[in-house]
ZADO-1210 file (C-alpha; in nm, 4 decimals, padded with zeros to 6 digits):
<atoms>
<atom x="00.1284" y="01.3707" z="-00.1174" code="MET" pos="1"/>
<atom x="00.2294" y="01.1001" z="00.1254" code="THR" pos="2"/>
<atom x="00.4759" y="00.8171" z="00.0723" code="THR" pos="3"/>
<atom x="00.3733" y="00.4742" z="00.2063" code="ILE" pos="4"/>
<atom x="00.5969" y="00.1746" z="00.2759" code="ASN" pos="5"/>
<atom x="00.4415" y="-00.1318" z="00.1133" code="VAL" pos="6"/>
<atom x="00.5045" y="-00.4937" z="00.0261" code="GLN" pos="7"/>
<atom x="00.4228" y="-00.6109" z="-00.3239" code="PHE" pos="8"/>
<atom x="00.2917" y="-00.9555" z="-00.4170" code="ALA" pos="9"/>
<atom x="00.6057" y="-01.0279" z="-00.6207" code="ASP" pos="10"/>
<atom x="00.8966" y="-00.8631" z="-00.7959" code="SER" pos="11"/>
<atom x="00.6757" y="-00.7221" z="-01.0734" code="THR" pos="12"/>
<atom x="00.5409" y="-00.4714" z="-00.8172" code="GLN" pos="13"/>
<atom x="00.1950" y="-00.4730" z="-00.9776" code="THR" pos="14"/>
<atom x="-00.0092" y="-00.5478" z="-00.6634" code="ALA" pos="15"/>
<atom x="00.0277" y="-00.4380" z="-00.3019" code="ILE" pos="16"/>
<atom x="-00.0328" y="-00.7037" z="-00.0359" code="VAL" pos="17"/>
<atom x="00.0558" y="-00.5141" z="00.2833" code="SER" pos="18"/>
<atom x="00.1779" y="-00.1850" z="00.4215" code="PHE" pos="19"/>
<atom x="00.4172" y="-00.0848" z="00.6981" code="PHE" pos="20"/>
<atom x="00.4218" y="00.2087" z="00.9369" code="SER" pos="21"/>
<atom x="00.7958" y="00.2406" z="00.8771" code="GLY" pos="22"/>
<atom x="01.0579" y="00.1119" z="00.6399" code="ALA" pos="23"/>
<atom x="01.0731" y="-00.2710" z="00.6583" code="PRO" pos="24"/>
<atom x="01.3994" y="-00.4614" z="00.6886" code="ASP" pos="25"/>
<atom x="01.4762" y="-00.5831" z="00.3339" code="PRO" pos="26"/>
<atom x="01.6700" y="-00.8788" z="00.4733" code="GLU" pos="27"/>
<atom x="01.3497" y="-01.0104" z="00.6317" code="PHE" pos="28"/>
<atom x="01.0719" y="-00.8742" z="00.4068" code="TRP" pos="29"/>
<atom x="01.0836" y="-00.9334" z="00.0320" code="SER" pos="30"/>
<atom x="00.9370" y="-00.7257" z="-00.2507" code="ASN" pos="31"/>
<atom x="00.9133" y="-00.4036" z="-00.0515" code="CYS" pos="32"/>
<atom x="00.9052" y="-00.0506" z="-00.1798" code="GLY" pos="33"/>
<atom x="00.7247" y="00.2784" z="-00.1496" code="THR" pos="34"/>
<atom x="00.4259" y="00.4276" z="-00.3267" code="VAL" pos="35"/>
<atom x="00.2578" y="00.7636" z="-00.3151" code="ASP" pos="36"/>
<atom x="-00.1069" y="00.8193" z="-00.2251" code="THR" pos="37"/>
<atom x="-00.1667" y="00.9088" z="-00.5917" code="SER" pos="38"/>
<atom x="-00.0463" y="00.5649" z="-00.7071" code="ASP" pos="39"/>
<atom x="-00.3284" y="00.3531" z="-00.8586" code="PRO" pos="40"/>
<atom x="-00.1849" y="00.0434" z="-00.6880" code="ARG" pos="41"/>
<atom x="-00.2359" y="00.2090" z="-00.3492" code="TRP" pos="42"/>
<atom x="-00.5902" y="00.3120" z="-00.4425" code="ALA" pos="43"/>
<atom x="-00.6720" y="-00.0469" z="-00.5463" code="ALA" pos="44"/>
<atom x="-00.5227" y="-00.1935" z="-00.2263" code="TYR" pos="45"/>
<atom x="-00.6997" y="00.0646" z="-00.0092" code="TYR" pos="46"/>
<atom x="-01.0376" y="-00.0021" z="-00.1760" code="ALA" pos="47"/>
<atom x="-01.0030" y="-00.3777" z="-00.1193" code="GLU" pos="48"/>
<atom x="-00.9155" y="-00.3310" z="00.2486" code="GLN" pos="49"/>
<atom x="-01.2227" y="-00.1156" z="00.3068" code="GLN" pos="50"/>
<atom x="-01.4445" y="-00.4072" z="00.1993" code="LYS" pos="51"/>
<atom x="-01.3229" y="-00.6257" z="00.4861" code="PHE" pos="52"/>
<atom x="-01.1959" y="-00.3982" z="00.7602" code="PHE" pos="53"/>
<atom x="-01.3153" y="-00.0760" z="00.9192" code="PRO" pos="54"/>
<atom x="-01.1091" y="00.2284" z="00.8241" code="PRO" pos="55"/>
<atom x="-00.7655" y="00.2073" z="00.9798" code="ILE" pos="56"/>
<atom x="-00.6960" y="00.5246" z="01.1719" code="ARG" pos="57"/>
<atom x="-00.4075" y="00.7162" z="01.0245" code="GLY" pos="58"/>
<atom x="-00.3924" y="00.5140" z="00.7033" code="LEU" pos="59"/>
<atom x="-00.3470" y="00.7620" z="00.4188" code="PRO" pos="60"/>
<atom x="-00.6395" y="00.7714" z="00.1803" code="GLU" pos="61"/>
<atom x="-00.5630" y="00.7551" z="-00.1902" code="PRO" pos="62"/>
<atom x="-00.5748" y="01.0831" z="-00.3764" code="THR" pos="63"/>
<atom x="-00.7207" y="00.9143" z="-00.6866" code="ILE" pos="64"/>
<atom x="-01.0222" y="00.6901" z="-00.7399" code="ASP" pos="65"/>
<atom x="-00.9897" y="00.3564" z="-00.9195" code="VAL" pos="66"/>
<atom x="-01.3398" y="00.2236" z="-00.8542" code="THR" pos="67"/>
</atoms>
């Protein structure tokens, strides 16, 4: 499994709003953390992105399906 650096919508960490290629600076970026490719929040975020953007090369695919 792969760990992904993400930013959550708020401190509840229920929804992902962005991802980073490396660890973000917590002094500049709020509500950041990491998720695994098996995390349902990552699967939901990934599915939403695919509706609007072509596949992003190198972006880890979720290992579960939430659709």
